C-alpha positions in Angstrom: 157.7 15.2 4.6 156.9 17.2 7.8 157.8 21.0 7.8 156.1 22.3 11.1 155.5 20.1 14.2 153.2 21.3 16.8 153.7 19.9 20.4 151.0 20.5 23.0 152.5 21.1 26.6 150.9 21.0 29.9 153.6 23.0 31.9 151.8 21.6 35.1 152.8 18.1 34.0 155.8 18.6 31.8 157.7 16.0 33.7 155.4 13.4 32.2 156.0 14.4 28.6 159.7 13.6 28.2 159.2 10.8 25.6 156.9 12.8 23.5 159.3 15.9 23.5 162.3 13.5 22.7 160.1 12.1 19.6 159.1 15.5 18.5 162.8 16.7 18.6 163.9 13.5 16.8 161.4 14.1 14.1 162.2 17.7 13.7 165.8 16.7 13.2 165.1 14.1 10.8 162.7 16.4 8.7 164.4 19.6 9.2 161.0 20.8 10.7 160.3 23.7 12.9 158.8 22.8 16.2 156.3 24.9 18.2 155.3 24.3 21.7 151.9 25.2 22.4 150.3 25.7 25.9 146.7 26.7 26.9 146.0 28.6 30.0 143.2 30.6 31.9 143.2 34.1 32.4 142.9 33.3 36.1 145.7 32.4 38.4 146.8 28.7 38.5 149.3 26.6 40.0 151.6 27.2 36.9 151.1 31.1 36.5 149.5 33.9 38.1 148.4 35.3 34.7 148.4 34.7 30.9 151.8 36.9 30.5 153.5 34.9 33.3 152.3 31.7 31.6 153.6 32.7 28.1 157.0 33.7 29.7 157.2 30.3 31.3 156.3 28.6 28.1 159.1 30.4 26.2 161.6 29.4 28.8 160.5 25.9 28.6 160.8 26.4 24.7 164.3 27.5 25.0 165.2 24.8 27.3 163.9 22.2 24.9 165.7 24.0 22.0 169.0 23.7 23.9 168.5 20.2 25.2 167.6 18.7 21.8 169.9 20.9 19.6 166.7 22.5 17.9 167.3 25.7 15.9 163.7 26.3 14.6 161.6 26.4 17.6 159.1 28.6 19.1 156.4 28.8 21.7 152.6 29.7 21.2 150.6 30.4 24.5 146.8 30.4 24.2 144.5 32.0 26.7 141.2 30.3 27.1 138.2 31.1 29.2 137.9 27.5 30.4 141.0 25.5 29.2 139.6 22.1 30.2 136.5 22.7 28.3 138.0 24.6 25.3 141.4 22.6 25.0 140.3 20.5 21.9 138.9 23.7 20.1 142.0 25.6 21.1 144.6 23.0 19.7 142.6 22.7 16.5 142.7 26.5 16.1 146.5 26.4 16.8 147.1 23.7 14.1 145.4 26.2 11.5 146.9 29.2 12.8 150.5 27.8 12.8 149.9 25.7 9.6 151.3 22.6 11.5 151.3 19.4 9.5 152.2 17.2 12.4 151.1 17.1 16.0 153.1 15.2 18.5 151.1 14.7 21.8 152.1 13.0 24.8 149.5 10.5 26.2 148.8 8.1 29.0 147.6 4.6 29.1 143.9 5.2 29.4 142.1 3.7 32.4 138.7 4.1 31.0 137.5 4.3 27.4 134.5 6.4 27.8 136.5 9.8 28.0 137.1 11.5 24.6 140.8 11.7 23.5 142.3 15.2 22.7 144.5 13.5 19.9 141.7 11.8 18.4 139.5 14.9 18.2 142.6 16.9 16.7 143.0 14.3 14.3 139.3 14.2 13.1 139.0 17.8 13.0 142.3 19.1 11.3 144.3 18.2 8.3 147.4 17.6 10.4 148.8 14.1 11.1 148.7 13.3 14.8 151.1 11.0 16.6 150.2 10.1 20.2 153.2 9.0 22.2 152.7 6.9 25.5 154.5 8.1 28.4 
């Protein structure tokens, strides 16, 4: 049913994504689907990486660790550099869905404290053709 699963990853909070990462790996195994871990970063230094190249390397290492942990064979990483990741996140993820030709997006989420903030998952679901699964942490 699913051929390519995209998993957005915030390397600064990867410890909070354990449940979503496991769900994505389980679905990939069930459907024999590829998994691409996608991260969005800035060109400016951050707490995660000093530059986009370092970020891409860290995302690739994270991806390799996930592949080993979950026994994935078809997995890759995709780092996106954005001028302002907090403002451009939705558009960057939408673009990645299209570019990667992903048919399922598995996203970690949290229990919302307020309902006036937009949902990244809801935006991706309403602006792409991919199915979107939100996984509560």
